[in-house]
N, C-alpha and C positions, 0 to 999 in steps of 0.2 A: 602487519595487517593480513598478509596472506595466510599465516598460520591460524589466526582468529577466524577468517572467512572459511577456511577449510574445515575447521571444527564445527562451525555452524552447519555446513553442508552435511557433514557426516552424522550429525545429531538431528537432522531433519528440521532445522530451524530456518526461518526466512532471513535472508541477508539484507541488512539495512545499514549501508555505509555510514549514515549520519550518526549511528549509535556508537561508532568507534571513536570515542573521545573521553577525556578525563580519566575516571577510575577504570573504565573499560580498557583503555590502553595499558594502564599499569597492570591490570589483571592478565591481559593477553601476553604481555612481555614476560611476566612471571611464569605463566604456564608454558610458554615457549622455552624458557630457560630450564624449567623442570624436565621437559621432554628431551632436550639436548643432554642434560645431565644424566637422565635415565638411560638414554641410548648409549652414552659413552661408558657407563658403569657396567652395562650388561653385554656389550659388544663382544668382549673376549672372555666372558665369564661362563663357565660350564654350569648349567642348571641341572640339578639332579632330577631324574625322571622318577615317577612312581614305579613300584614293582609291577610286573605284568599281572593282569587279572586272570589267574589260573583257576580260581574257584569263585563262583558267584556268591557264596556265603561270606566272602571277604569284601563284598561290594561297598559297604558303608565306609570302611577305612580307605578303600581305594578311591571312592568318590571325593572324600575330603582332600586326599593327596593330589588328585587330578585337578581339582579346582584351584588349589594353591599353586600347582605347577603352571597351569594355563594363565593364571594371573601374573606370573612372573615373565611370561612371554609377551613381547610387544610386536604388533603386526603392522600391516599397511594402514590401518585406521589410527595409528599413533596412540594406541591405548592397549591395555591388557587384553589378550586374546580370549579371555573368558566371556567377553561381550558376545561372542559368536553364538553361544548357547544359553543366553539369558532366556528365561521362561516365556516372556511376553513376545508376541509377534510384532506388535506396533508400539511405538513410543508416543505417549499422549502428553499434553501440556502439564498434567499433574506431576509427571515424572521429572520434568525440567524444573518445576518449582519446589520439589521436595528437598529436604535437608540430607546431605551426605557427609560421611565422616571425612572423606578426602576427594580430590578431583578424580582419582582413578575410579572410585566407586560410582561417581556421577557418570563418567564415560562408559563404564561397563553397562550401566542401566539405560543410558540414553542413546548410545551409538546405534544407528539403524542397521538392520540386517538386509541391506540392499546397496547396490552401487559397486563400482570396481574394487574398492578397498575390501568390501565384504567378500567378494568372489575369491580374492587371493587368500584372505584370512580363513575363510570357510574350508578351502582345500588344505591349508596348513594344519588346521585343527584336525581334519580327517586323517591326514598322514600320521600325526602325533598319536591320535586315539587308536588308530588301527594297529600301530606297532605295539600297543599295550594290551590289546584284547585278541589279537590274531590267533594265538596259540591256545586260547581258552574257550570255554563254552559260550562266552559272550559274542564271539564272532558270528555265530549262526543268526543272531538277531540283527546284525548290522551289515552283513555282507551284501545285501541288496543295494547299499549305497556306494559300493565300490566303483561302479561305472561312472557315477556322477561326482564322486569325491565330496559328497555332501556331509561335511563335518557336523553341522548343526543337527541335521536329521539323525545321524548315527548316534551322537552323544545323547540327545534327548530321548531317542527310542530305547536305548539300553537303560538309561536312567529311569524311565517310566516303567520298564519291564522289571527291573531289579527292585525299585521302590515298591511296586505293587506286590511282588513276591515277598518282600520283607514285611509289609503291612499284613499280608495274609497269614504269614507264619506267626507274627506276633499276636495278631488278632485271635488265631486259633488257640494259642497258648492261654490267652486271657480268658477265653470262654470255656476252658476246661475246668469244671468245678473241682475244688480241692477240699480235702478233709485233713484236719491236723494229724490224724493217725493213719490214714490210708493213702493220702497223696491224690493223684489224678483219678478221673472217673474210670479209666481203663484198669488201674491197679485195684480199685474198689470192686469192680466187676469180677476180676480174677479171685479176689479174696472171698467174695460171696459164693463163687463157683466151688471153691475148695471146701467151704463149710457145708454146702449142699451135698457134695459128693461124700463127705465124711458121714453125714447124717444117713444117707442112703446105705452106705456100707455098714453102719451100725445096725440098721434095721434088717439087713439081710443076713449078716453073720452073727450067730448067737454068742 
């Protein structure tokens, strides 16, 4: 029951001891067994870290590797550490009622970013993330969080910065008009300039 009650607290749900009966007990025991099994299988296992982010143009690949890595780390909240940087600030009832592929997905989405478990996990995420961006250009965007060890702030700040840069770059490419024979607008302008200069040259030199 302790494990069940602790999970309710970490996910911001009201504790009602009378609900701990029947199927709820069976589910709680199963979840506790899975937590114990997960802890025992990862305790002595080395988890490969993503490569350091040396270039922001590699962000998309790095981000996918980072999410996968954080998901395999378990923290004080007894769930994958990727919950620390979920996009939403507050957990609402709809998130608890939603369908999830597995219990880890549910905990990642519904564990609150507050409480003593979060403070420990937030610092843990910061140290992990810092080690991967410290030597690259991404450090300048998150070093302000170094004094507070705010992992959530650091991760989401760099994510929004890099996703915005990526969207701007892709959007710029999409808006450049293309021609099947000349390519981009810049190439077409250069082609027209060359033709103009040739015409002027012909008109001056007999």
